[in-house]
C-alpha positions in Angstrom: -34.6 23.6 5.6 -32.2 21.1 7.2 -33.1 19.1 10.3 -31.3 21.4 12.7 -33.0 24.5 11.3 -36.4 22.7 11.5 -35.9 21.8 15.2 -34.7 25.3 15.9 -37.8 26.8 14.4 -40.1 24.3 16.1 -38.4 25.0 19.4 -38.9 28.8 18.9 -42.6 28.3 18.2 -43.0 26.0 21.2 -41.3 28.5 23.4 -43.6 31.3 22.2 -46.7 29.2 22.7 -45.7 28.4 26.3 -45.2 32.1 27.0 -48.8 32.8 26.2 -51.8 32.1 28.5 -53.2 28.6 28.0 -56.4 29.9 26.4 -54.4 31.6 23.6 -52.0 28.7 22.8 -54.3 26.9 20.4 -55.0 30.0 18.3 -51.3 30.9 18.2 -50.3 27.4 17.0 -53.1 27.5 14.4 -51.7 30.8 13.1 -48.2 29.3 13.1 -49.4 26.5 10.8 -50.5 29.1 8.3 -47.2 31.0 8.5 -45.1 27.8 8.4 -46.9 25.1 6.3 -43.7 23.1 6.0 -43.8 22.6 9.8 -47.4 21.6 9.9 -46.8 18.0 11.1 -44.5 19.1 14.0 -46.8 22.0 15.0 -50.0 19.9 15.1 -48.2 17.2 17.1 -47.0 19.8 19.5 -50.5 21.2 19.8 -51.9 17.8 20.8 -49.0 17.3 23.1 -49.6 20.5 25.0 -53.3 19.8 25.3 -52.6 16.3 26.7 -49.9 17.7 29.0 -52.4 20.2 30.4 -55.0 17.5 31.0 -52.6 15.0 32.6 -50.6 17.4 34.7 -47.4 16.5 32.6 -45.9 19.9 33.1 -46.4 20.3 36.8 -46.8 16.6 37.8 -48.8 17.3 41.0 -48.9 14.2 43.3 -51.9 12.0 43.0 -54.4 12.0 45.8 -53.6 8.7 47.5 -56.2 6.1 46.9 -57.5 4.0 49.7 -54.8 1.5 50.4 -56.3 -2.0 50.2 -55.2 -4.6 52.8 -54.9 -7.5 50.2 -54.8 -8.3 46.6 -56.1 -11.8 46.4 -53.5 -14.0 48.1 -51.1 -11.1 48.6 -51.1 -9.2 51.9 -50.0 -5.5 51.6 -46.9 -4.6 53.6 -46.4 -1.0 52.6 -46.4 1.5 49.8 -43.4 1.6 47.4 -44.3 4.7 45.4 -47.0 6.5 43.4 -47.0 7.8 39.8 -49.1 8.9 37.0 -50.7 5.5 36.4 -51.3 4.5 40.0 -49.7 3.2 43.2 -47.1 0.4 43.7 -47.4 -1.6 46.9 -45.0 -4.0 48.7 -46.8 -7.2 49.5 -46.3 -10.8 50.6 -48.0 -13.9 49.3 -49.3 -15.7 52.4 -51.9 -18.2 51.2 -49.9 -21.2 52.4 -48.9 -22.3 48.9 -45.5 -20.6 49.0 -44.0 -17.4 50.4 -42.9 -14.6 48.1 -42.4 -10.9 48.4 -43.8 -9.0 45.4 -44.6 -5.5 44.1 -48.3 -4.9 43.3 -49.0 -2.1 40.8 -52.6 -0.9 41.0 -54.4 1.6 38.8 -55.0 4.6 41.0 -58.5 6.1 41.2 -58.4 9.4 39.3 -55.2 8.5 37.5 -54.5 11.3 35.0 -55.4 10.8 31.4 -58.4 9.0 30.0 -56.2 6.2 28.7 -54.6 5.1 32.0 -56.6 1.8 32.1 -55.7 1.1 28.5 -52.0 1.7 29.2 -52.2 -0.5 32.3 -53.7 -3.4 30.3 -51.1 -2.8 27.6 -48.3 -3.2 30.2 -49.9 -6.4 31.4 -49.9 -7.8 27.8 -46.4 -6.7 27.2 -44.9 -8.2 30.4 -46.8 -11.4 29.9 -44.7 -12.0 26.8 -41.3 -11.2 28.3 -39.1 -13.6 30.2 -35.5 -12.5 30.6 -33.1 -12.5 33.6 -32.6 -8.8 33.4 -36.3 -7.9 33.2 -38.6 -7.8 36.2 -41.1 -10.5 35.7 -44.9 -10.4 35.7 -46.1 -13.0 38.3 -49.8 -12.5 38.5 -52.7 -10.1 37.6 -56.2 -9.5 38.7 -59.0 -7.2 39.9 -59.3 -6.2 43.5 -62.4 -5.9 45.7 -63.0 -2.4 44.4 -63.0 -3.5 40.8 -59.6 -1.9 40.2 -57.0 -3.8 38.1 -53.6 -4.7 39.5 -50.4 -6.4 38.4 -48.2 -8.5 40.6 -44.5 -8.0 39.7 -41.2 -9.5 40.8 -40.0 -7.3 43.7 -36.5 -6.0 42.9 -34.7 -5.0 46.1 -32.1 -2.7 44.6 -31.0 0.8 43.8 -30.8 2.7 40.5 -27.9 1.6 38.4 -26.1 5.0 38.6 -26.4 5.0 42.4 -25.2 1.4 42.6 -22.1 2.2 40.5 -21.3 5.4 42.4 -21.8 4.0 45.9 -19.7 0.9 45.0 -17.1 3.1 43.3 -17.2 0.8 40.3 -14.6 1.3 37.6 -15.4 2.0 34.0 -15.1 -1.7 32.9 -17.4 -2.8 35.7 -20.0 -0.1 34.7 -19.8 -1.2 31.1 -20.4 -4.8 32.1 -23.6 -3.8 33.9 -24.6 -1.7 31.0 -24.3 -4.7 28.6 -26.7 -6.6 30.8 -29.2 -3.8 30.4 -28.7 -3.8 26.7 -29.4 -7.5 26.6 -32.8 -6.9 28.3 -33.7 -4.1 25.9 -32.6 -6.1 22.9 -34.8 -9.0 24.1 -37.7 -6.6 24.4 -37.1 -5.3 20.9 -36.9 -8.9 19.6 -40.4 -9.3 21.1 -41.6 -6.2 19.3 -41.6 -4.0 22.4 -40.2 -0.5 22.7 -39.7 0.5 26.3 -39.8 4.3 25.8 -38.9 5.2 29.4 -35.4 3.9 29.9 -33.7 5.7 32.8 -31.7 4.8 35.9 -34.8 4.8 38.1 -36.2 2.0 35.9 -32.9 0.0 36.1 -32.4 -1.4 39.6 -29.4 -3.4 40.7 -29.7 -5.8 43.6 -27.2 -7.0 46.1 -26.3 -9.8 43.7 -25.1 -7.2 41.2 -27.7 -8.2 38.6 -29.5 -5.2 36.9 -33.3 -5.5 36.3 -35.3 -3.4 33.8 -38.6 -2.2 35.3 -41.8 -0.3 34.4 -43.1 -1.0 30.9 -46.1 1.2 31.7 -45.6 3.4 28.6 -44.0 0.8 26.5 -45.4 0.2 23.0 -45.9 -2.9 21.0 -44.7 -2.7 17.4 -47.0 -4.1 14.8 -45.5 -7.4 13.8 -45.8 -6.7 10.1 -43.9 -3.5 10.5 -40.9 -4.9 12.4 -38.8 -2.1 13.8 -40.8 0.7 12.2 -42.1 3.7 14.1 -45.1 3.4 16.5 -48.1 5.5 15.6 -48.9 6.9 19.0 -47.2 9.9 20.4 -45.6 9.1 23.7 -46.7 11.9 26.1 -45.5 10.5 29.5 -41.8 11.0 28.9 -38.9 11.7 31.2 -37.3 14.8 29.9 -33.7 14.0 30.8 -33.7 10.7 29.0 -36.3 11.2 26.2 -35.2 11.2 22.6 -35.7 14.3 20.4 -38.4 12.5 18.4 -40.3 11.8 21.7 -40.2 15.4 22.8 -41.3 16.6 19.4 -44.2 14.1 19.2 -42.8 12.3 16.2 -43.3 8.6 15.6 -40.7 6.6 17.4 -39.1 3.2 17.0 -36.4 1.1 18.6 -33.7 3.7 18.0 -35.5 5.9 20.6 -34.5 3.3 23.2 -31.0 3.4 21.8 -30.9 7.2 22.5 -32.2 6.7 26.1 -29.5 4.0 26.6 -27.0 6.5 25.3 -28.1 9.0 28.0 -27.7 6.3 30.7 -24.3 5.3 29.4 -23.2 9.0 29.4 -24.3 9.3 33.0 -22.5 6.1 34.0 -19.2 7.2 32.4 -19.2 10.9 33.1 -21.0 10.8 36.4 -23.4 13.5 35.2 -26.2 13.8 32.6 -25.7 15.3 29.2 -28.6 17.7 29.8 -30.1 19.1 32.9 -33.7 19.6 31.9 -36.1 21.7 33.9 -39.7 20.5 33.6 -40.8 24.1 34.4 -38.9 25.3 31.3 -40.2 22.8 28.8 -39.3 24.9 25.7 -35.7 25.3 26.9 -35.6 21.5 27.7 -36.8 20.6 24.2 -34.4 23.1 22.6 -31.5 21.6 24.6 -32.3 18.0 23.7 -33.2 18.7 20.0 -30.5 21.2 19.1 -27.5 21.2 21.5 -24.8 18.7 21.1 -23.7 17.7 24.6 -20.0 17.8 25.6 -18.2 14.5 25.2 -18.1 12.5 28.4 -14.3 12.9 28.6 -14.7 16.7 28.7 -17.0 16.8 31.7 -15.6 13.8 33.7 -12.9 14.0 36.3 -9.3 14.3 35.2 -8.7 10.7 36.4 -11.3 9.4 34.0 -10.6 11.7 31.0 -7.9 9.6 29.4 -10.0 6.4 29.8 -13.1 7.9 28.1 -11.3 9.7 25.3 -11.6 8.0 21.9 -13.8 4.9 21.7 -16.1 5.6 24.6 -16.7 9.2 23.6 -17.5 8.0 20.1 -19.9 5.3 21.3 -21.8 7.7 23.4 -21.9 10.4 20.7 -23.3 8.0 18.2 -26.0 6.7 20.5 -27.0 10.4 21.2 -27.2 11.5 17.6 -30.2 13.9 17.1 -31.4 12.0 14.0 -32.5 8.4 14.5 -30.9 7.6 11.1 -27.5 8.6 12.4 -27.7 6.5 15.6 -26.9 2.9 16.1 -29.4 0.9 14.0 -30.1 -1.4 17.0 -29.3 -2.0 20.6 -27.3 -5.0 19.5 -25.0 -2.7 17.5 -24.6 -0.4 20.5 -23.8 -3.4 22.8 -21.4 -4.8 20.2 -19.4 -1.6 20.2 -19.3 -1.5 24.0 -18.2 -5.2 24.1 -15.7 -4.4 21.4 -14.2 -1.7 23.6 -13.9 -4.2 26.5 -12.2 -6.7 24.2 -10.0 -4.1 22.6 -11.7 -4.6 19.2 -12.3 -1.7 16.8 -15.6 0.0 17.5 -17.8 1.0 14.5 -18.6 4.4 16.0 -15.1 5.6 15.0 -13.6 6.0 11.6 -11.7 2.8 10.9 -8.3 4.2 9.9 -5.4 1.8 9.4 -3.6 3.3 12.4 -6.7 2.9 14.6 -7.2 -0.7 13.6 -3.6 -1.5 14.3 -3.9 0.1 17.7 -6.9 -2.0 18.6 -5.1 -5.1 17.4 -2.1 -4.3 19.5 -4.3 -3.8 22.6 -5.8 -7.2 22.1 -2.3 -8.8 21.6 0.1 -7.1 23.9 3.8 -8.0 24.1 5.2 -9.8 21.0 2.8 -8.1 18.6 3.9 -4.6 19.5 7.1 -4.6 17.4 5.4 -6.3 14.5 2.6 -3.7 14.6 5.0 -0.8 14.4 6.5 -2.4 11.3 3.1 -2.8 9.7 2.5 1.0 9.6 4.8 1.4 6.6 3.3 -1.6 4.6 0.9 -0.7 1.8 1.1 -3.5 -0.6 -1.7 -6.1 -0.2 0.6 -9.1 -0.5 2.9 -7.8 2.2 -0.1 -7.2 4.5 -1.4 -10.8 4.0 2.0 -12.2 4.8 2.2 -10.1 7.9 -1.2 -11.3 9.1 -0.1 -14.9 8.5 3.0 -14.4 10.7 0.9 -12.8 13.4 -1.6 -15.6 13.2 1.1 -18.2 13.6 2.6 -16.2 16.5 -0.7 -16.0 18.1 -1.3 -19.7 17.7 2.0 -20.6 19.3 1.4 -18.0 22.0 -2.1 -19.5 22.7 -0.6 -23.0 22.8 2.1 -21.8 25.3 -0.5 -20.1 27.4 -2.7 -23.3 27.4 0.3 -25.4 28.5 1.2 -22.9 31.2 -2.3 -22.8 32.6 -2.5 -26.6 32.3 0.8 -27.1 34.3 -0.2 -24.4 36.8 -3.5 -26.1 37.5 -1.9 -29.5 38.0 0.8 -28.0 40.2 -1.7 -26.2 42.4 -4.1 -29.2 42.7 -1.7 -32.0 43.1 1.7 -30.7 44.3 1.2 -27.4 46.1 -2.0 -28.4 47.9 -0.5 -31.7 49.1 2.6 -30.0 50.2 0.7 -27.8 52.7 -2.3 -30.1 53.4 -0.9 -31.3 56.8 0.6 -28.0 57.9 -1.0 -26.5 61.0 -3.6 -23.8 60.1 -3.3 -24.5 56.4 -7.0 -24.7 55.6 -7.5 -21.0 54.6 -4.6 -21.3 52.2 -6.0 -24.5 50.8 -9.3 -22.8 50.2 -7.5 -20.1 48.2 -5.6 -22.7 46.2 -8.8 -24.6 45.5 -10.5 -21.4 44.3 -7.6 -20.5 42.0 -7.4 -24.1 40.7 -11.1 -24.0 39.8 -10.5 -20.8 37.8 -7.7 -22.5 35.9 -9.7 -25.6 35.2 -12.8 -23.7 34.0 -10.5 -21.7 31.7 -8.9 -24.8 30.3 -12.4 -26.4 29.8 -13.1 -23.7 27.2 -10.0 -24.5 25.3 -9.4 -28.2 25.2 -11.4 -28.7 22.1 -11.7 -32.3 20.8 -8.3 -33.6 22.2 -9.4 -36.8 24.1 -6.2 -36.9 26.1 -6.5 -33.3 27.3 -10.2 -33.9 28.2 -9.3 -37.0 30.3 -6.7 -35.0 32.0 -9.2 -32.2 32.7 -11.8 -34.7 34.1 -9.2 -36.2 36.4 -8.3 -32.7 37.6 -11.9 -31.9 38.4 -12.2 -35.3 40.2 -9.1 -34.5 42.3 -10.5 -31.0 43.0 -13.8 -32.6 44.3 -11.7 -34.7 46.7 -10.0 -31.7 48.2 -13.3 -29.7 48.4 -15.1 -32.3 50.4 -15.6 -35.5 48.5 -12.6 -37.7 49.3 -10.8 -39.6 52.1 -8.3 -37.7 54.2 -8.0 -34.0 54.6 -10.7 -32.0 52.8 -12.4 -28.6 53.2 -15.9 -30.0 53.9 -17.5 -28.0 51.0 -19.8 -30.7 49.8 -21.8 -28.4 47.5 -18.6 -27.4 45.6 -17.5 -31.0 45.5 -20.7 -32.1 43.9 -20.3 -29.3 41.2 -16.7 -30.3 40.4 -17.7 -33.9 40.3 -20.5 -33.2 37.9 -18.1 -31.5 35.5 -15.8 -34.5 35.6 -18.7 -36.8 35.0 -19.9 -34.7 32.0 -16.5 -34.9 30.3 -16.0 -38.6 30.9 -19.6 -39.3 29.8 -19.0 -37.5 26.5 -15.8 -39.4 25.9 -17.4 -42.8 26.7 -20.3 -42.1 24.3 -17.9 -41.1 21.6 -15.7 -44.2 22.0 -17.8 -46.9 23.6 -15.1 -49.6 23.0 -12.5 -47.6 24.9 -12.3 -49.2 28.4 -10.4 -46.4 30.0 -13.4 -44.0 29.9 -15.7 -46.7 31.4 -13.2 -47.2 34.2 -13.1 -43.4 34.6 -16.9 -43.3 34.9 -16.8 -46.1 37.4 -14.3 -44.3 39.6 -16.4 -41.1 39.4 -19.5 -43.1 40.5 -17.4 -44.4 43.4 -16.5 -40.9 44.4 -20.1 -39.8 44.0 -21.3 -42.6 46.4 -18.6 -41.5 48.9 -19.8 -37.9 48.7 -23.5 -39.0 49.0 -22.7 -41.1 52.0 -20.9 -38.1 53.7 -24.0 -35.9 53.3 -26.4 -38.6 54.5 -27.7 -39.8 51.2 -27.0 -43.5 52.0 -29.6 -45.1 49.7 -28.3 -43.0 46.8 -24.8 -43.9 47.7 -25.6 -47.6 47.5 -26.9 -47.2 43.9 -23.8 -45.3 42.9 -21.5 -48.0 44.3 -23.5 -50.7 42.6 -23.3 -48.9 39.3 -19.5 -48.4 39.7 -19.1 -52.2 40.5 -21.1 -53.1 37.4 -18.9 -50.9 35.2 -15.6 -52.3 36.6 -16.8 -55.9 36.3 -17.8 -55.3 32.6 -14.1 -54.4 31.8 -12.4 -56.8 34.2 -10.8 -58.8 31.6 -7.1 -59.6 31.0 -5.4 -56.8 29.2 -8.3 -54.5 29.5 -8.4 -53.2 33.1 -5.8 -50.4 33.2 -3.3 -49.9 36.0 -4.4 -51.0 39.5 -8.0 -51.0 38.7 -8.6 -54.6 39.9 -7.9 -53.3 43.4 -10.4 -50.5 42.9 -13.2 -53.1 42.5 -12.4 -54.2 46.1 -12.7 -50.6 47.2 -16.1 -50.2 45.5 -17.4 -53.4 47.2 -16.1 -52.2 50.6 -18.1 -49.0 50.3 -21.1 -50.8 49.0 -21.0 -53.1 52.0 -20.8 -50.0 54.3 -23.8 -48.4 52.7 -25.8 -51.6 52.9 -25.0 -52.0 56.5 -26.0 -48.5 57.3 -29.5 -49.3 55.9 -29.7 -52.6 57.9 -29.2 -54.8 54.8 -26.8 -57.0 56.8 -26.8 -60.1 54.6 -26.1 -58.1 51.5 -23.5 -56.1 53.4 -21.6 -59.3 54.4 -21.6 -60.7 50.9 -20.3 -57.4 49.6 -17.6 -57.3 52.3 -16.4 -60.8 51.5 -16.2 -59.9 47.8 -14.3 -56.7 48.7 -11.7 -58.8 50.7 -11.3 -61.3 47.9 -10.8 -58.6 45.2 -8.4 -56.6 47.4 -6.2 -59.5 48.5 -5.9 -60.8 45.0 -4.7 -57.4 43.8 -2.4 -57.0 46.8 -0.8 -60.4 46.3 0.4 -59.2 42.9 1.6 -55.8 44.1 2.4 -56.2 47.9 4.2 -52.8 48.2 1.4 -50.8 46.6 0.2 -48.5 49.4 -3.2 -47.8 47.7 -3.9 -51.6 47.5 -2.8 -52.0 51.2 -5.3 -49.3 52.1 -8.1 -51.0 50.2 -7.3 -54.4 51.8 -7.3 -52.9 55.3 -10.6 -51.2 54.7 -12.2 -54.3 53.3 -11.0 -56.5 56.2 -12.3 -53.9 58.6 -15.7 -53.9 56.9 -15.8 -57.7 57.0 -15.0 -57.6 60.7 -17.9 -55.3 61.3 -20.3 -57.7 59.6 -18.9 -60.7 61.6 -19.3 -58.7 64.8 -22.9 -57.9 63.9 -23.5 -61.6 63.6 -22.0 -62.2 67.0 -18.7 -63.7 65.7 -16.5 -61.4 67.8 -13.3 -63.5 67.9 -13.4 -63.9 64.1 -14.0 -60.1 63.8 -10.9 -59.4 66.0 -8.9 -61.7 63.8 -9.9 -59.8 60.7 -9.0 -56.5 62.4 -5.6 -57.9 63.1 -5.1 -58.7 59.5 -6.3 -55.3 58.6 -3.7 -53.7 60.8 -1.1 -55.9 59.2 -2.0 -54.7 55.8 -1.0 -51.1 56.6 1.6 -51.6 59.4 4.5 -53.9 58.8 5.1 -54.1 62.5 3.2 -52.8 65.7 3.8 -49.2 66.3 5.2 -48.5 62.8 3.7 -45.2 61.5 1.4 -45.4 58.6 2.4 -43.8 55.3 -0.4 -41.4 54.3 -3.6 -39.8 55.3 -5.8 -42.5 53.8 -4.1 -45.2 55.9 -4.4 -43.0 59.0 -8.2 -42.9 58.4 -8.5 -46.7 58.0 -6.3 -47.2 61.0 -8.6 -45.1 63.1 -11.6 -47.1 61.9 -9.8 -50.3 62.8 -8.8 -49.1 66.3 -12.2 -47.9 67.2 -13.8 -51.1 66.0 -11.2 -53.2 67.9 -11.9 -51.2 71.1 -15.7 -51.8 70.7 -15.3 -55.6 70.1 -12.9 -56.0 73.0 -15.4 -54.3 75.3 -18.2 -56.6 74.2 -16.0 -59.6 75.0 -15.4 -58.2 78.5 -11.8 -57.1 77.9 -12.2 -53.7 79.5 -8.5 -53.1 79.9 -7.7 -54.0 76.3 -10.6 -51.9 75.1 -9.4 -48.8 77.0 -5.8 -49.2 75.7 -6.9 -49.4 72.1 -9.3 -46.5 72.5 -6.5 -44.4 74.0 -4.3 -45.3 71.0 -7.1 -44.3 68.6 -7.6 -40.9 70.3 -3.9 -40.2 70.3 -3.7 -40.9 66.6 -6.7 -38.8 65.8 -5.5 -35.9 68.0 -2.1 -36.0 66.1 -4.0 -35.8 62.8 -6.0 -32.8 64.0 -2.9 -31.1 65.3 -1.5 -31.0 61.8 -4.5 -29.0 60.6 -7.1 -27.9 63.2 -9.5 -26.8 60.4 -9.6 -30.1 58.6 -13.2 -31.5 58.8 -12.2 -35.2 58.6 -9.6 -34.9 61.4 -12.2 -33.1 63.6 -14.7 -35.9 63.2 -11.9 -38.5 63.8 -11.2 -36.9 67.2 -15.0 -36.8 67.9 -15.4 -40.6 67.2 -12.3 -41.6 69.1 -13.1 -39.5 72.1 -16.6 -40.8 72.2 -15.4 -44.4 72.0 -12.9 -43.9 74.8 -15.6 -42.2 76.9 -17.9 -45.3 76.4 -15.0 -47.6 77.5 -14.4 -45.6 80.6 -18.1 -45.4 81.5 -18.5 -49.2 81.1 -15.4 -49.9 83.2 -16.7 -47.7 86.1 -14.7 -44.5 85.5 -17.7 -42.3 84.6 -15.9 -39.1 85.9 -13.0 -39.8 83.5 -15.4 -40.3 80.6 -17.2 -37.0 81.0 -14.4 -34.7 79.6 -13.9 -37.1 76.6 -17.6 -36.7 75.7 -17.5 -33.0 76.3 -14.6 -32.6 73.9 -16.3 -34.7 71.3 -19.5 -32.7 71.6 -17.8 -29.3 71.5 -15.9 -30.2 68.2 -19.1 -31.7 66.6 -21.3 -28.7 67.5 -18.7 -26.2 66.2 -18.7 -28.1 62.9 -22.5 -28.0 62.8 -22.5 -24.2 63.5 -20.2 -23.8 60.5 -22.2 -26.2 58.3 -25.7 -27.1 59.6 -26.1 -29.7 56.9 -22.9 -31.6 57.8 -24.5 -35.0 58.4 -21.5 -36.7 59.9 -21.1 -34.1 62.6 -24.8 -34.3 63.4 -24.6 -38.0 63.8 -21.5 -37.9 66.0 -23.0 -35.1 68.1 -26.0 -37.3 68.9 -23.7 -40.2 69.9 -21.6 -38.0 72.1 -24.7 -36.6 73.8 -25.9 -40.1 74.5 -22.6 -41.1 76.0 -22.4 -37.9 78.1 -25.9 -38.4 79.5 -25.0 -42.0 80.5 -21.7 -40.9 82.1 -23.4 -38.1 84.1 -26.2 -40.3 85.3 -23.8 -43.1 86.3 -22.2 -40.8 88.9 -25.4 -40.6 90.9 -25.0 -36.9 91.7 -28.4 -35.0 91.7 -26.6 -31.9 90.5 -25.6 -33.6 87.3 -29.0 -35.1 86.5 -30.7 -32.1 84.8 -27.9 -31.8 82.2 -27.8 -35.6 81.8 -31.5 -35.7 81.0 -31.3 -32.8 78.7 -28.5 -34.2 76.5 -30.3 -37.6 76.4 -33.5 -36.1 75.2 -31.7 -34.2 72.5 -30.0 -37.4 71.3 -33.3 -39.2 71.4 -35.0 -36.5 69.2 -32.3 -36.6 66.5 -32.1 -40.4 66.4 -35.9 -40.7 66.3 -36.0 -38.4 63.3 -33.2 -40.4 61.6 -35.1 -43.7 62.3 -38.3 -42.3 60.7 -36.3 -41.5 57.6 -34.7 -44.9 57.5 -31.2 -43.5 58.1 -30.3 -44.7 61.6 -27.3 -47.1 61.8 -28.0 -50.3 63.9 -25.6 -49.3 66.7 -27.4 -46.0 67.2 -30.7 -47.7 67.0 -29.7 -50.0 69.8 -28.7 -47.0 71.9 -32.0 -45.3 71.1 -33.9 -48.2 72.6 -31.9 -47.7 75.9 -32.7 -44.0 76.3 -36.3 -44.4 77.8 -34.8 -46.6 80.5 -32.2 -44.0 81.3 -34.7 -41.2 81.3 -36.6 -43.1 84.0 -33.8 -42.2 86.3 -34.3 -38.5 85.8 -36.2 -36.6 88.5 -39.7 -35.4 87.7 -39.7 -32.0 85.9 -36.1 -32.2 84.8 
């Protein structure tokens, strides 16, 4: 008797048994064994199955009487009930013991849970989950016994919906559904590698969260394979099955192994593709359900799917599903890995093993993988039968593919460079260009990540890729001039560049260009760290960059204009040291920066980059001189700084970097003139600075750096007006500065520069309002002063308060004494 006939006969006996009263079933089955000795194993297993089903309520599945809901499970406070099943109740809970906060699912053995082995299964699930750690499997977090002596498991709470519902509600296409399915296969494969058969794979146990990541749940009826038997069948009949997704061997009470999970995955795949199940099993008609699953061959997915999907599912996908749903385990995929490999093969246009590998089919798959130029050659291959001719054809195709891949690499390489360097710079200063720049950066990142997979061991290409990632980090938020303010993305791109340069330097330690490349990346890192408020970390990065450059600062070794770069590094180092109150060290670093920059500029006086470095270094030295009380000397250095980037007064600067340095110079000059008592000169320079900053912002209102430039310049002009007796004129300047800074903070709460400038603008606004002596203005004045005091006090406790702000902080208590009581 063949397998189909055996199943047909077993199904008929089962149907007849179910048609009899429960008291007569055992006798009927015993008589059936005598009449059908060849079916003894199946009939006895069925007898045990029916007995257990009757005890456990498997056929009717009446709801459990709800156990008393506990208020807590150890450190977990119960929030609500997620559901109840044959093994107990699952609760939603929060950990609130003060250690950390986490929302979890707590599974508790229900009192009166059906079946005498409920506790054993529960303990089995705990042991199984304790050994599983996979991103697509819900994790076991804790376990214990509650106050009533009942066991519970604490699981990762997955906020999601069944995979089929997720795909249908999101109207996902076939390829998207298959990608999700492959993640589920990865989870099941991992379980099998750890000798675990799930035995209840179904959409309700595969939840997909808002992040699109599927999670496999509920190992309550899973079975550990004995290690010495590998993938062989389990000995225990699985009674608690889900009819629609159970394999034939599960329904017949036969031993099962990992191929049973393959079958259940096949049912899920069928449902994902066809949007319906292969069988609609009625639990009240068990014999008919068993007959359908064990005997009927379901229609192919393409035959029951919509007309729109039919053509997509025909062929490979029909074959994959059909092989996964074979009645006999021996005819299915041997493993989940094989099933997943065929699904991945379909996505990659490779031949799938579920189909007969005819020559025409293989050629068709090859053509799908290599569209275009391969099509004509593929048609010519159909008539070739001789082995030698086939080998020659393959060689030609391989060469064509190699050339095509090289052309594609070069195209992507050029496109990435064009997007990052030329196209972005062309639109960087256009009004309202920031959204377009964000899109360009996103596309450039895709191109670069694609290139990173293909550059191989070509050092020149890897250096080019590192430089491109470095440039991308500037645009994202890590460089001077216009940037998008995306510091997190900038750190990520910078890390990719560092990793590439680090590998190259380790491979060729004698090659100075990679050491210089690493030094420049450390300089960029320090700049980015300073922007986000990590000043101490920035100092270390600048020191490391300086050490690297000095190590290769030898004639014939330092490439390009790298000597000027050493001046830039020392200038930033001085700035970071000054921000931490290390004024002596800052002055030494500033003097070294000026010396290095001017030496480089004397050799290349028309180099705009060196002009910028010289101007920045002179500006930094002026700040240190002013701190020491040498204001005339500081103004002299600022004049030299202006001269480095402006051939004559009023001549426009050449690029965004020089605009930035010019604004620093103008703001500093205004402050120093004010301190020397030159109120008129201070006001004029401050007006010039604000006009320059507003012009920069007008070119791109969304540019973060230009926004902060206006904030700084407006605040400086407000201070000058307040000090010269024009407090009413100062107020609108401070209000504009504060509005821009607060808008930037609302978009990025961690934007340290905006938070610092906002505090300074609040202080200035409070002073200007109080200086007018109007009672109606005093409440607002006192409020903004207190907010500035709170932020500055916090920064001071963290050791991150610049000296100028610290001096203003000391003045706030005296100003607050002018506030009326209760304001």
